[in-house]
C-alpha positions as CSV (number, residue, x, y, z in Angstrom):
1,M,-7.6,-3.6,37.2
2,S,-7.9,-6.8,35.1
3,T,-9.4,-7.2,31.6
4,A,-10.6,-9.8,29.2
5,E,-11.7,-9.6,25.6
6,S,-13.6,-11.8,23.2
7,D,-15.6,-11.3,20.0
8,G,-15.5,-7.5,20.2
9,I,-16.6,-7.5,23.9
10,L,-14.2,-5.9,26.4
11,A,-14.6,-6.7,30.1
12,R,-12.8,-4.7,32.8
13,Y,-12.8,-5.6,36.5
14,D,-11.9,-2.9,39.0
15,E,-12.4,-2.1,42.7
16,R,-13.2,1.5,43.7
17,N,-15.4,3.5,46.0
18,G,-16.2,0.4,48.1
19,E,-17.4,-1.6,45.1
20,R,-16.2,-4.4,42.9
21,L,-17.1,-3.4,39.3
22,L,-17.3,-5.6,36.3
23,A,-17.8,-3.4,33.2
24,F,-18.6,-4.6,29.7
25,E,-18.3,-2.6,26.5
26,R,-19.5,-3.6,23.0
27,D,-20.1,-1.3,20.0
28,G,-20.5,1.7,22.2
29,R,-22.9,0.0,24.6
30,T,-22.0,-0.6,28.2
31,A,-23.2,-2.7,31.1
32,V,-21.8,-2.9,34.6
33,I,-22.2,-5.4,37.4
34,A,-21.4,-4.0,40.9
35,Q,-21.1,-5.7,44.2
36,N,-19.8,-4.3,47.6
37,I,-16.1,-4.8,48.2
38,E,-16.7,-7.5,50.8
39,G,-18.4,-9.6,48.1
40,Y,-21.5,-10.7,50.0
41,A,-24.2,-8.3,48.9
42,M,-26.5,-8.7,45.9
43,L,-25.2,-7.8,42.5
44,K,-26.4,-4.6,40.9
45,V,-26.7,-4.2,37.1
46,R,-26.3,-0.7,35.8
47,P,-25.9,0.9,32.4
48,S,-22.6,2.4,33.5
49,A,-20.3,2.4,36.6
50,D,-22.0,5.6,37.9
51,G,-25.4,4.9,36.4
52,D,-28.6,4.2,38.2
53,E,-29.3,0.7,39.3
54,L,-31.5,-1.2,36.9
55,E,-31.9,-4.5,38.9
56,R,-30.4,-6.6,41.7
57,Y,-29.6,-10.3,41.6
58,Y,-28.3,-12.9,44.0
59,G,-26.7,-15.0,41.3
60,F,-23.9,-14.0,39.0
61,D,-25.4,-15.9,36.1
62,M,-28.6,-13.9,36.3
63,A,-26.7,-10.6,36.5
64,L,-24.6,-11.7,33.5
65,D,-27.8,-12.5,31.6
66,H,-29.1,-9.0,32.2
67,A,-25.7,-7.4,31.2
68,A,-25.7,-9.5,28.0
69,E,-29.2,-8.3,27.2
70,L,-28.1,-4.7,27.5
71,L,-25.2,-5.4,25.1
72,G,-27.4,-7.4,22.7
73,V,-25.4,-10.6,23.0
74,D,-25.7,-14.1,24.6
75,S,-24.4,-14.3,28.1
76,A,-22.0,-17.1,27.1
77,A,-20.2,-14.5,24.9
78,L,-19.2,-12.3,27.8
79,P,-15.5,-12.6,28.8
80,I,-14.9,-12.7,32.5
81,P,-11.6,-11.5,34.0
82,D,-10.2,-14.0,36.5
83,D,-10.5,-11.5,39.4
84,A,-14.3,-11.3,38.8
85,A,-15.0,-15.0,38.6
86,D,-16.1,-15.2,42.2
87,M,-18.7,-12.5,42.1
88,G,-22.2,-13.4,43.4
89,M,-23.5,-15.3,46.3
């Protein structure tokens, strides 16, 4: 697991259950971007790691925009752990 933090936003990257998970937390709100472990499938945005899928995206930037919206911040404010920087197609 790797983490990054900026302006009250905590990001955690982990690999489990066949998925790469990038989870964000801010003021009790959460958003998760998930991708299969091989890293070639579309990105799924969820409200939590085990939550129902809200939307799928090809691009990491689009998934980040949706995650930021769920947290009520601009996507540029989201810290990205180094291990997650290559997510997306």
